[in-house]
C-alpha positions in Angstrom: -48.7 120.4 117.3 -49.8 123.5 115.3 -47.9 125.5 112.4 -48.1 128.9 113.4 -50.0 130.8 110.2 -48.7 134.2 109.7 -50.5 136.4 107.3 -48.4 139.5 107.9 -45.7 140.3 110.2 -47.5 139.7 113.8 -51.0 138.9 112.2 -52.0 135.2 112.4 -54.7 133.2 111.0 -56.3 130.8 113.4 -59.1 129.5 111.9 -60.5 126.1 111.8 -62.0 123.8 109.2 -65.6 122.4 109.6 -65.6 119.3 107.4 -68.1 117.3 109.8 -71.4 119.8 109.2 -73.8 118.8 106.7 -76.2 122.0 107.1 -75.5 125.2 107.4 -77.6 127.1 109.8 -79.2 123.7 109.8 -80.9 124.1 106.6 -78.2 124.8 103.6 -76.3 121.6 102.4 -72.5 122.5 102.7 -71.0 119.6 100.9 -67.7 120.9 100.8 -67.7 121.9 104.5 -66.8 125.7 105.9 -64.3 127.5 107.3 -64.6 129.6 110.4 -62.2 132.3 110.1 -60.5 134.0 113.1 -57.5 136.2 113.2 -54.9 137.3 116.2 -53.0 140.4 116.2 -49.4 140.7 118.1 -48.9 143.7 119.4 -48.6 145.9 122.5 -52.6 145.2 122.8 -53.0 141.2 121.8 -56.2 141.5 119.7 -58.5 138.5 118.4 -60.8 139.1 115.6 -63.8 136.9 116.0 -64.0 133.6 117.2 -65.3 130.3 115.7 -68.3 128.0 116.0 -68.3 126.0 119.8 -68.2 123.1 118.4 -64.6 123.7 117.1 -63.0 125.2 120.3 -61.0 122.7 120.9 -59.0 123.0 118.2 -59.2 126.8 117.8 -57.6 127.4 121.6 -54.7 125.0 120.6 -54.1 127.3 117.3 -54.1 130.4 119.6 -52.3 129.0 122.2 -49.6 127.9 119.9 -49.4 131.8 118.8 -49.9 133.1 122.0 -46.8 131.2 123.8 -48.3 132.3 126.8 -49.4 135.9 126.2 -52.9 136.9 127.0 -55.3 138.4 125.0 -56.2 142.0 125.9 -59.0 142.9 123.1 -61.7 140.7 121.2 -63.2 142.5 118.5 -66.8 140.8 117.6 -67.6 142.0 114.1 -70.7 139.9 114.0 -72.7 138.3 117.0 -74.1 134.9 114.7 -73.0 131.9 116.7 -71.0 130.4 114.4 -68.6 133.2 115.0 -69.3 134.5 118.5 -69.9 130.9 120.0 -66.9 130.8 121.7 -66.9 133.9 123.4 -68.0 132.6 126.6 -65.1 130.1 127.2 -62.5 132.6 126.0 -63.8 135.2 128.6 -63.4 132.4 131.1 -59.8 131.4 130.2 -58.9 135.5 129.8 -61.2 137.0 132.4 -59.6 140.4 132.0 -60.2 140.9 128.1 -61.7 143.6 126.8 -64.5 143.1 123.9 -64.9 145.3 121.5 -68.2 145.9 119.5 -71.2 148.8 118.3 -73.9 149.4 120.5 -76.0 146.5 118.6 -73.2 144.1 119.3 -73.8 144.7 123.4 -77.3 144.2 123.3 -76.7 140.9 121.6 -74.1 139.6 123.5 -76.2 140.4 126.8 -78.8 138.3 125.4 -76.3 135.4 124.5 -74.1 135.4 127.6 -76.1 136.9 130.4 -73.2 136.1 132.5 -70.7 138.7 130.7 -72.9 141.5 131.8 -70.8 144.5 133.1 -67.6 142.8 131.4 -65.1 145.1 130.0 -66.4 146.3 127.3 -65.5 149.4 124.6 -68.2 150.2 122.5 -66.8 152.0 118.8 -68.9 154.1 117.1 -68.6 154.7 112.7 -64.9 155.6 111.7 -63.4 155.6 115.3 -60.1 153.9 115.9 -58.5 152.0 118.6 -54.6 151.8 119.2 -53.1 148.3 119.2 -49.7 149.7 119.8 -47.9 150.2 116.8 -51.3 149.3 114.6 -55.0 150.6 115.1 -57.9 149.5 113.9 -60.7 151.7 112.5 -64.1 150.5 112.4 -67.2 150.9 109.9 -71.0 150.0 110.5 -72.3 147.3 108.0 -75.8 146.8 108.9 -77.8 144.3 107.7 -74.7 142.5 105.8 -76.5 140.5 107.0 -77.3 141.1 110.8 -78.2 144.5 112.1 -74.9 144.7 114.5 -72.3 143.8 111.4 -69.3 145.9 111.5 -66.3 145.7 109.7 -62.5 146.6 111.2 -59.7 148.0 109.1 -56.2 148.1 109.9 -54.4 150.5 108.1 -50.4 149.6 108.2 -50.8 146.5 105.9 -54.5 147.7 104.5 -56.2 144.4 105.8 -60.4 144.8 105.8 -61.6 142.3 108.5 -64.7 142.2 106.8 -67.1 139.9 109.1 -69.5 137.7 106.3 -69.2 139.9 103.5 -67.2 138.2 101.0 -67.2 135.0 102.1 -68.2 131.5 100.9 -68.7 128.1 101.8 -66.0 125.7 101.7 -63.0 124.5 103.5 -59.5 125.7 103.1 -57.7 122.9 102.0 -54.2 123.1 102.9 -53.8 126.8 103.1 -55.8 129.9 103.8 -54.5 132.4 101.4 -56.0 132.7 97.8 -52.9 133.1 96.3 -51.6 129.8 97.0 -54.5 127.3 96.8 -56.8 126.5 93.8 -60.0 128.7 94.2 -61.7 127.9 91.1 -63.7 125.6 93.4 -65.3 128.4 95.6 -67.2 130.1 92.9 -70.2 128.3 92.9 -70.3 127.6 96.7 -69.8 131.8 97.2 -72.7 132.4 94.6 -74.7 130.0 96.6 -73.5 131.4 100.0 -74.5 135.2 99.0 -77.9 133.9 97.3 -79.0 132.2 100.6 -77.1 134.3 103.3 -77.1 137.7 102.4 -79.4 138.0 99.3 -82.3 139.7 101.2 -80.1 142.6 101.8 -78.9 144.1 98.5 -79.2 147.6 99.4 -77.4 147.1 102.3 -74.5 145.3 100.9 -74.3 147.9 98.1 -74.1 150.4 101.0 -71.3 148.9 102.5 -69.4 148.3 99.1 -69.8 152.2 98.6 -68.3 153.0 101.9 -65.4 150.8 101.6 -64.5 151.8 97.9 -62.8 154.7 99.7 -60.2 152.4 101.4 -56.8 151.0 100.0 -57.4 147.4 100.4 -54.4 144.4 100.3 -56.1 141.8 102.0 -59.6 141.0 102.9 -60.2 138.5 105.7 -63.8 137.4 106.1 -65.0 134.7 108.2 -65.5 132.1 105.9 -63.7 131.3 103.0 -60.0 132.4 101.6 -58.0 135.4 102.5 -58.3 137.3 99.5 -55.4 139.1 97.9 -55.3 138.1 94.2 -59.2 138.0 93.8 -60.2 140.8 95.6 -61.4 143.1 92.3 -63.3 139.9 91.1 -64.8 138.8 94.8 -66.0 142.5 95.3 -67.3 142.7 92.0 -69.3 139.7 92.2 -71.0 140.9 95.3 -71.4 144.4 93.5 -73.2 142.5 90.9 -75.3 140.0 93.1 -76.5 142.9 95.5 -77.8 145.0 92.3 -79.6 141.5 91.0 -78.0 142.0 88.3 -77.4 138.9 86.0 -73.7 137.5 85.6 -74.7 135.7 82.0 -77.6 135.0 79.8 -79.2 131.9 80.9 -82.4 130.0 82.0 -83.0 128.3 84.8 -86.2 126.0 84.7 -87.3 124.6 88.0 -90.5 122.3 88.0 -92.5 120.0 90.3 -93.9 116.9 89.0 -95.6 113.6 90.6 -96.0 111.8 87.9 -94.0 113.1 84.9 -96.4 115.3 83.2 -94.9 118.5 84.3 -91.4 117.2 83.9 -92.4 116.9 80.3 -93.5 120.6 79.7 -90.2 121.2 81.4 -88.2 119.4 78.9 -90.4 120.7 76.1 -89.3 124.5 77.1 -85.7 123.4 77.5 -85.6 122.2 73.9 -87.1 125.4 73.1 -84.4 127.5 74.5 -81.7 125.7 73.5 -83.5 125.7 69.8 -83.4 129.5 70.0 -79.6 129.7 70.5 -79.6 130.0 74.1 -77.0 127.8 75.6 -77.1 128.3 79.4 -80.2 126.3 80.1 -80.3 124.4 83.5 -83.5 122.3 84.6 -84.1 121.3 88.3 -86.5 119.0 90.0 -87.3 120.9 93.4 -88.2 117.7 94.7 -84.5 116.4 94.4 -82.8 119.4 94.1 -82.0 121.4 97.3 -83.6 125.2 97.0 -80.5 126.8 97.4 -78.7 125.8 94.2 -81.7 126.7 92.2 -81.5 130.4 93.8 -77.9 130.6 93.3 -78.7 130.1 89.5 -81.4 132.2 89.6 -79.0 135.1 91.0 -76.6 134.0 87.6 -79.0 133.9 84.8 -81.5 136.4 83.7 -84.4 134.0 82.9 -86.9 131.5 85.2 -89.4 129.4 84.2 -91.5 128.0 87.0 -93.7 124.7 86.4 -95.7 122.9 88.9 -98.9 120.9 89.1 -101.6 121.4 91.7 -101.8 120.4 95.1 -104.9 120.2 97.3 -106.1 122.9 95.4 -102.9 125.2 95.6 -99.5 124.5 94.2 -96.9 121.7 94.7 -95.8 122.3 98.3 -91.8 122.1 97.3 -92.8 124.9 94.5 -94.6 127.1 96.5 -91.3 126.6 99.3 -89.1 128.0 96.4 -91.3 130.8 95.1 -91.3 132.1 99.0 -87.5 131.8 99.0 -87.1 134.0 95.7 -89.8 136.4 96.9 -87.9 136.9 100.3 -85.0 137.9 98.5 -86.2 140.5 96.5 -84.6 139.4 93.4 -84.9 141.7 90.5 -85.1 142.1 87.0 -85.4 138.9 85.6 -87.7 137.2 83.1 -90.4 134.9 84.1 -92.2 132.0 82.3 -95.0 130.0 84.0 -96.8 126.5 83.6 -99.1 125.0 85.6 -100.9 121.6 85.3 -103.9 119.9 87.1 -106.4 117.0 86.8 -109.4 118.8 87.8 -108.5 122.2 89.4 -106.0 124.6 88.5 -104.8 126.0 91.6 -101.2 126.0 90.7 -101.6 128.2 87.8 -103.4 130.9 90.1 -100.2 130.6 92.6 -97.6 131.0 90.0 -99.6 134.1 88.4 -99.9 135.9 91.9 -96.2 135.2 92.3 -95.5 137.1 88.9 -97.2 139.9 90.3 -95.5 139.9 93.8 -91.9 139.8 92.2 -92.7 142.0 89.3 -90.5 140.2 86.6 -91.4 140.3 83.1 -93.7 137.9 82.0 -92.7 136.2 78.4 -95.4 134.7 76.5 -98.7 133.3 77.9 -98.8 130.8 80.7 -98.8 127.3 79.7 -102.1 125.6 81.3 -101.7 121.8 81.1 -104.7 119.7 81.9 -104.1 115.6 82.6 -101.9 114.3 80.5 -99.4 116.1 77.8 -100.8 116.4 74.4 -98.9 117.3 71.3 -100.5 120.5 71.5 -99.2 121.4 75.4 -95.9 119.9 74.5 -95.8 122.5 71.5 -96.9 125.2 73.7 -94.3 124.6 76.5 -91.6 124.2 73.5 -92.8 127.7 72.2 -92.6 129.4 75.3 -88.8 127.9 75.9 -88.3 129.4 72.4 -89.5 132.7 73.2 -87.7 132.7 76.4 -84.4 132.0 74.7 -84.8 134.6 72.1 -85.8 137.2 74.8 -82.8 136.5 77.0 -80.3 136.7 74.2 -81.7 140.4 73.2 
C-alpha cells in the first residue's frame, strides 16, 4: 500500500502530509498545509528520528511498517518535544516496548511531563558532541537550545553527511509528490518559509545564529528538517536565509504599510503614504489592513523589507486592538534595524499616536519624518502630510 521512500541507502523518509489542519499551533493560517517529517534508519540498530502529530499516526504507522517489514525499532531519537513531532511517542512505545529513547536532559524533563506513563522507560541521555553507534553508521548530537524550544538538539549522520535538524531550516507547506527538493518545484515554499521563520523562530535570532555557527563546521550534503522538503540543492540558499533573518537583516529594500481603519479615514492616509513611497522610486511597497490580513503575513514582510509605516485610529482612548496586537508581536520578536513611520487618527482623543510613539521607543527603530496626526476627516493637508511621509520613507530606504 505504501511505497518505500529511500533517501539514501537504508535511510527512509516516513513523514506525512497534513492537508486538513487550517491553523498551525491553532493560530497561524496554513492554507498550503504542513508536512510532519520523520526518518527511519535501518542498521544493526533500527533508529527512528522524530515522530509525527498524533492526528496522523495511522498513516505514519502504515509507512513505518512498510519499511520495517517485521523488524523492531531499537532507538527513537527525539530532537524536539513539541507535540507535532513528539505526539506519537506514547503509541510507538506501546507497539515497541523495548525501544530506547535518545534525548538530552531537557528532553526527558519534558517527556516525563507529557508522558508520565513512560517514566523509567529505557533512556539514553546524550550531551553536546556525543555519538551513538547504530552499527555501520553513527549519529552525533549537537544541542540547539531555543531553536525554538530549550530542549532542541540536532543529529548528524557522518557517512552520508546528513543533518537531522529538528525545526531549523523548515517551512510550512505539504510535500506534493516527493520530499526531496531537487525533484520538486521549490519556488512555492520561499514565502511560507519566511512566514514560518517569522512566526515560529523569529524571536530567537541569537540562538539561531549560535546554532548556524556551530553547525558550519560540518560537511552537510542533506538537511532533513521536521517540516518542508529535504534540502540537497538548496542548502546554501536556506541556510543563508535563516542566517539573514536571524541577524534581522532585511532581504530587500521595501516598505510595509500596515493600517487599521474603522471608517476609511486611516486607510486614506495609508494609500497616500504608499503613493509617496512609489513617487520616491521605491517599487517594493505592500499595504495591509490588519483587520483583513493575518498578522503572520505582515510579520513575514517586515522580516523581508527594511521599512515599516504603522497607521491606526484611536479606540477607547488607546489604539485599535488589532494594531495593538501586531505591535506586540513585532516587539516580542525583537526585530532590529528597520526605518519606521507613524500615522495616528482620532475624533476627540489622540490615544493611538501615544501608543505608536511608545512602540517606536520600545523597538528603537529609526523614526523617519514627523508622525502624521489626523483628526476627524482627512483634509487635503492631512493627505499631503501622509504622502510626504511616504516619500521621505521611500527616499530613506533607497539610500
